[in-house]
Every structure is written in structure tokens, then in C-alpha cells.
C-alpha positions in Angstrom: 0.0 0.0 0.0 1.4 3.4 -0.9 1.5 5.9 2.0 2.0 9.7 1.7 1.6 11.9 4.8 2.6 15.1 6.5 2.7 15.6 10.3 0.1 14.7 13.0 -0.8 15.6 16.5 -2.0 14.1 19.7 -5.4 14.8 21.2 -7.8 13.2 23.8 -11.6 13.5 23.9 -12.5 14.7 27.4 -16.2 14.0 27.8 -17.1 10.8 26.0 -19.0 7.6 26.3 -17.4 4.1 26.1 -18.5 2.1 23.1 -17.4 -1.2 24.8 -20.0 -0.8 27.6 -22.9 -1.8 25.4 -25.1 1.0 26.5 -24.4 3.6 23.9 -26.8 6.6 24.0 -25.9 7.4 20.4 -26.8 5.1 17.5 -24.0 2.7 16.6 -23.7 -0.4 14.4 -24.1 -2.5 17.5 -27.2 -0.9 19.0 -29.1 0.5 16.0 -31.8 -1.4 14.1 -31.9 0.1 10.6 -32.5 -2.1 7.6 -28.9 -3.5 7.9 -26.4 -3.7 10.8 -23.0 -5.4 11.2 -24.7 -8.3 13.0 -27.2 -9.1 10.3 -25.0 -8.3 7.4 -22.4 -11.0 7.9 -21.8 -12.9 4.8 -20.3 -16.3 4.2 -17.5 -16.9 6.8 -14.2 -15.4 5.6 -12.6 -18.8 5.6 -14.7 -19.8 2.6 -13.6 -18.2 -0.7 -15.5 -18.7 -3.9 -13.5 -19.0 -7.0 -14.3 -20.6 -10.3 -17.5 -22.0 -8.9 -15.8 -23.9 -6.1 -15.4 -23.0 -2.4 -12.0 -23.3 -0.8 -11.2 -23.5 2.9 -8.0 -22.2 4.4 -6.1 -24.6 6.7 -2.7 -24.7 8.4 -1.2 -27.9 6.9 1.3 -29.8 9.1 4.3 -30.8 6.9 6.6 -33.8 7.4 9.2 -31.6 9.1 6.7 -30.5 11.8 6.1 -27.0 10.3 2.7 -25.5 9.3 2.0 -23.9 6.0 -1.1 -22.1 4.9 -3.0 -23.9 2.0 -6.5 -24.0 0.6 -8.5 -27.2 0.2 -12.0 -28.3 -0.8 -14.5 -28.4 2.1 -14.9 -32.2 1.7 -11.2 -32.7 2.2 -11.1 -30.9 5.6 -11.9 -33.9 7.8 -9.0 -35.9 6.5 -6.6 -32.9 7.0 -7.8 -32.4 10.6 -7.4 -36.1 11.3 -3.6 -35.9 10.8 -3.1 -32.6 12.7 -3.9 -29.8 10.3 -5.7 -26.7 11.8 -8.8 -25.1 10.3 -8.3 -21.3 9.7 -11.6 -19.6 10.5 -10.9 -16.4 8.6 -9.1 -15.7 5.4 -5.5 -14.4 5.6 -6.3 -11.0 4.0 -9.0 -8.8 2.5 -8.6 -5.7 0.3 -10.9 -3.1 -1.2 -9.1 -0.7 -3.5 -12.2 1.1 -4.6 -11.2 0.7 -8.3 -14.8 0.1 -9.5 -17.1 0.2 -6.5 -17.4 0.7 -2.7 -18.6 -2.9 -2.2 -18.3 -4.0 1.4 -19.1 -0.5 2.8 -22.6 0.3 4.0 -24.3 3.7 3.8 -27.7 5.3 3.4 -28.2 3.3 0.2 -28.1 0.1 2.3 -30.2 1.4 5.2 -27.3 2.9 7.2 -26.0 6.5 7.3 -23.9 8.8 5.1 -22.6 8.0 1.6 -19.7 5.9 0.2 -19.0 6.9 -3.4 -16.5 5.5 -5.8 -14.7 8.2 -7.9 -11.9 8.3 -10.4 -8.3 9.3 -9.6 -8.0 13.1 -10.0 -11.6 13.9 -8.9 -11.5 17.1 -6.8 -7.8 17.3 -7.5 -7.1 14.2 -5.4 -4.9 11.4 -6.9 -5.6 7.9 -5.8 -2.9 6.4 -3.6 -3.0 3.3 -5.7 -4.7 2.4 -9.0 -7.1 4.6 -10.9 -9.9 5.1 -8.3 -10.7 5.7 -4.7 -13.8 6.4 -2.5 -15.3 9.5 -0.8 -16.9 8.9 2.5 -19.6 11.4 3.7 -21.4 11.6 7.0 -24.9 12.8 7.9 -26.6 14.0 11.1 -26.6 10.4 12.5 -23.3 8.8 11.5 -21.2 7.7 8.5 -20.4 4.5 6.5 -18.9 1.4 8.0 -17.5 -2.0 6.8 -17.2 -5.5 8.3 -14.2 -6.3 6.1 -14.9 -9.9 4.8 -17.0 -10.8 7.9 -16.6 -10.9 11.6 -13.9 -13.2 13.0 -14.2 -14.5 16.6 -11.0 -16.5 16.6 -7.8 -14.9 17.8 -4.7 -14.4 15.6 -2.6 -11.2 15.4 -4.0 -8.9 12.7 -3.5 -5.5 11.1 -6.0 -3.1 9.4 -5.1 -0.2 7.2 -6.8 2.6 5.4 -5.4 5.5 3.3 -7.1 8.8 4.2 -6.7 12.1 2.5 -6.0 14.7 5.2 -6.4 18.3 4.1 -5.1 21.1 6.4 -7.3 23.5 4.4 -10.5 22.0 5.8 -12.8 24.5 7.6 -12.3 24.9 11.3 -14.1 22.3 13.6 -14.3 19.9 10.7 -13.0 16.3 10.9 -13.9 12.7 11.6 -13.5 9.8 14.0 -12.5 6.4 12.5 -12.6 3.2 14.5 -11.7 -0.4 14.0 -13.2 -2.8 16.6 -12.3 -6.2 17.9 -14.8 -9.1 18.3 -14.8 -11.1 21.5 -14.2 -14.9 21.5 -18.0 -15.1 22.2 -18.8 -13.4 18.9 -20.0 -10.2 20.6 -18.5 -6.7 20.3 -15.3 -6.4 22.4 -13.8 -2.9 22.1 -13.2 0.0 19.7 -9.9 1.6 18.8 -10.4 5.1 17.4 -8.5 7.7 15.5 -9.7 11.3 15.9 -8.9 13.9 13.2 -10.0 17.5 13.6 -9.3 21.0 12.3 -9.1 22.8 15.6 -11.0 26.1 15.8 -8.8 27.7 18.4 -5.4 26.9 16.8 -6.4 26.6 13.1 -4.4 23.4 12.9 -5.3 19.9 11.8 -4.9 17.5 14.7 -4.8 13.7 15.2 -5.0 11.4 18.2 -6.2 7.9 19.4 -8.5 6.5 22.1 -11.2 4.0 22.8 -14.0 6.6 22.9 -15.9 8.8 20.7 -18.4 11.7 21.3 -19.4 11.8 17.7 -18.0 15.4 17.4 -14.6 17.0 16.8 -12.0 16.9 19.7 -9.4 19.5 20.5 -6.3 18.6 22.5 -3.0 18.5 20.5 0.8 18.5 20.4 1.8 18.6 16.7 -0.1 19.4 13.5 -0.3 18.7 9.8 1.3 21.3 7.6 -0.5 22.8 4.6 0.1 21.0 1.3 -1.5 20.9 -2.1 -2.9 18.5 -3.2 -4.0 17.2 0.2 -1.6 14.7 1.8 -2.5 11.1 2.3 -2.0 9.2 5.6 -2.3 5.6 6.4 -4.3 4.9 9.5 -3.0 1.6 10.7 -4.4 -0.6 13.6 -2.0 -3.3 14.7 -3.7 -5.9 17.0 -1.3 -8.2 19.0 -0.8 -9.9 22.4 1.2 -8.3 25.1 1.5 -9.9 28.5 -1.5 -12.2 27.8 -3.8 -9.3 26.9 -4.8 -7.5 23.7 -2.7 -4.4 22.7 -3.4 -2.2 19.7 -1.0 0.2 18.2 -2.8 3.1 16.4 -0.1 4.2 13.9 0.1 6.9 11.2 2.5 6.1 8.5 4.5 8.0 5.9 5.2 6.9 2.3 8.2 4.8 3.5 6.1 3.0 6.2 7.7 5.1 9.0 5.6 5.7 12.0 5.0 9.4 12.6 2.4 9.0 15.3 1.6 6.1 17.6 -0.6 5.4 20.5 -0.9 2.0 22.2 -4.3 1.1 23.7 -4.6 -1.9 26.1 -6.9 -3.2 28.8 -6.0 -6.0 31.2 -9.5 -7.4 30.9 -9.0 -8.2 27.2 -7.4 -11.5 27.9 -6.2 -13.6 24.9 -7.7 -16.0 23.9 -10.4 -16.3 26.6 -12.0 -12.9 25.9 -10.6 -11.7 22.6 -11.3 -12.9 19.1 -10.5 -11.2 15.7 -11.8 -8.3 13.8 -15.3 -6.7 13.8 -16.0 -3.5 11.9 -14.3 -0.4 10.5 -16.5 2.6 11.0 -16.4 6.4 10.5 -18.5 7.2 13.6 -18.9 10.7 12.3 -17.7 12.9 9.4 -18.5 16.6 9.2 -16.0 17.6 6.4 -17.5 19.5 3.5 -17.5 17.2 0.5 -16.5 14.2 2.6 -13.2 12.4 3.1 -11.4 10.6 0.4 -10.0 7.2 1.2 -8.2 4.4 -0.5 -6.6 0.9 0.0 -8.8 -0.6 2.7 -7.1 -3.8 3.9 -6.8 -6.4 6.6 -4.0 -8.8 7.2 -4.4 -11.8 9.6 -1.0 -13.1 10.7 -1.2 -16.9 10.9 
């Protein structure tokens, strides 16, 4: 994934509610009941991929030298593989949406949710796609903004990484910005916790600010340390969530990367109650909880990598 970015800043939201608590006063994909929600939109489990009319299942195959390699087999071959020590992989190793022809996999007001996800050609609005010839524009409304469930929820633990290129323009009007979260699923299949990037054009300083937390108040936040410098066309940053085990519990690095993959900003979020593997599974959703940027936010190269 190509990554181009300027500078970023640290901020914290002071008066917020905790998404993990399960008692959200504001509509979320977990508590809302529009036509479609993450829980009733799950498609075929990610471990099953359809290609050339045949389903394939991922397994970790035990080789003669005692090592495991990732392979695909037909579903009817699974029992034999499991019998000699192979391991069924519940979720595909990766998923990618480059927005070259559509915004498939993202849900908006056209699918009973909120906001708009629109595929556009590279160069639209002066923005060049970070890869390929197209990208997407995400817009919010008074309720919320688009979300995705990647290739489906995964309730089995393995380390994983999610990435999204986002076009960050320091010329946005003051008090405009967005919150973007990637959530973990519990081992019980329920929502576990959110990990949120905050981006905001601060009204008091006139600077574009970035931070991370587990909370959102569905409005711009303000605390900061460093800021994005003005550039034209707008710079592109990669918002990266890295999920891994630390001391037996889930830890998540919220990283902002430059074009060389260098980390320009990082914040690690962890909670001792998120025990692996008893409490924590895999991915849940990616969600712009709010966007109030005029014309929306351009995004590209939406990906997840599961590290088996």
C-alpha cells in the first residue's frame, strides 16, 4: 500500500461515552436497528472463498518436518486434513478493497445505514488515488457515516492489522474532521472494544490534529501536540491498527505512517480485561462514527491482514 503523509498531532476526547460498555446513548452499528447492521450483514465466513465455482477452505497444513504452511483445500477434504493434525483457519489471511470500480463492502444510506460511500476516479477534486485509478469518498450525515465489516466478523484470535489510506487536508474549515474506529470481536462473537483515530481542524489553533483513544463523542475533539502542515494536493496518511498480544492481553497500536512506512504518530491502547484467547477474538468492523467535512473524506486501499 502506498503511503504519503505530512505531520500529525496528539489529542484526547474529554467528555465521551465508552462504546465497549454496550449502553451507547448514540446510535452505533451494535445498537441500531436500521435495515442493515453489522450483525445481520455478515456474509459467508471469511474462511470460505468462492473461485471458479468452487469453495475453498484455508487450513494450516502440518508438513513432514513439523512446520505448518497455509493452504486451501475443498471443504470435503477438511476432515482428512484435521485427522492428521492440520488446523482449520476460521478467517481468510487477507481482504482488500481498493475502490477501483465500487465501494462494495461499505454500508451507507443506500443500504439502510447512514452517510454516503461513493467511488470516484483518480483526479476527482484534485485528489490522486494512492493506488490504481480510483478511490472512494466517505460522507457523513446527522446520524453517523459509513462502515464495513471487512470480509466478515472473526471470533478466533490471531494477530492482525487493518489499514486505510485517508486524505487529510489542512485547508478543511475549522471544527471539521472525523472519527474512525476499528473494533475487535470477542471470543464469544460479541463486540469487544473500539480503537479510534480522531482527526479535527481545531477552531482555536487553526491546525489539523490527530489522536487515538477507545472513545468517541461523535464530534470534533481538540487537545493536540503537533499538527499537519499545509500542502496541495491534500496529503494522504495511512491509518493503521495493529492488534497483538502483550502480557497475555490485547494491545493495539494506532499508527500513522508516511510513504516509507515510517511511524509518525503512535498510541498503544490496552486493557487488562481483554485476555487472549479467553476474551478476545478477531476483527469486527471499521466505522467512520462521524464525518463533518464539506464534500466528505477521500479514502483508498482498505485492507486487513491476519498473521497466521
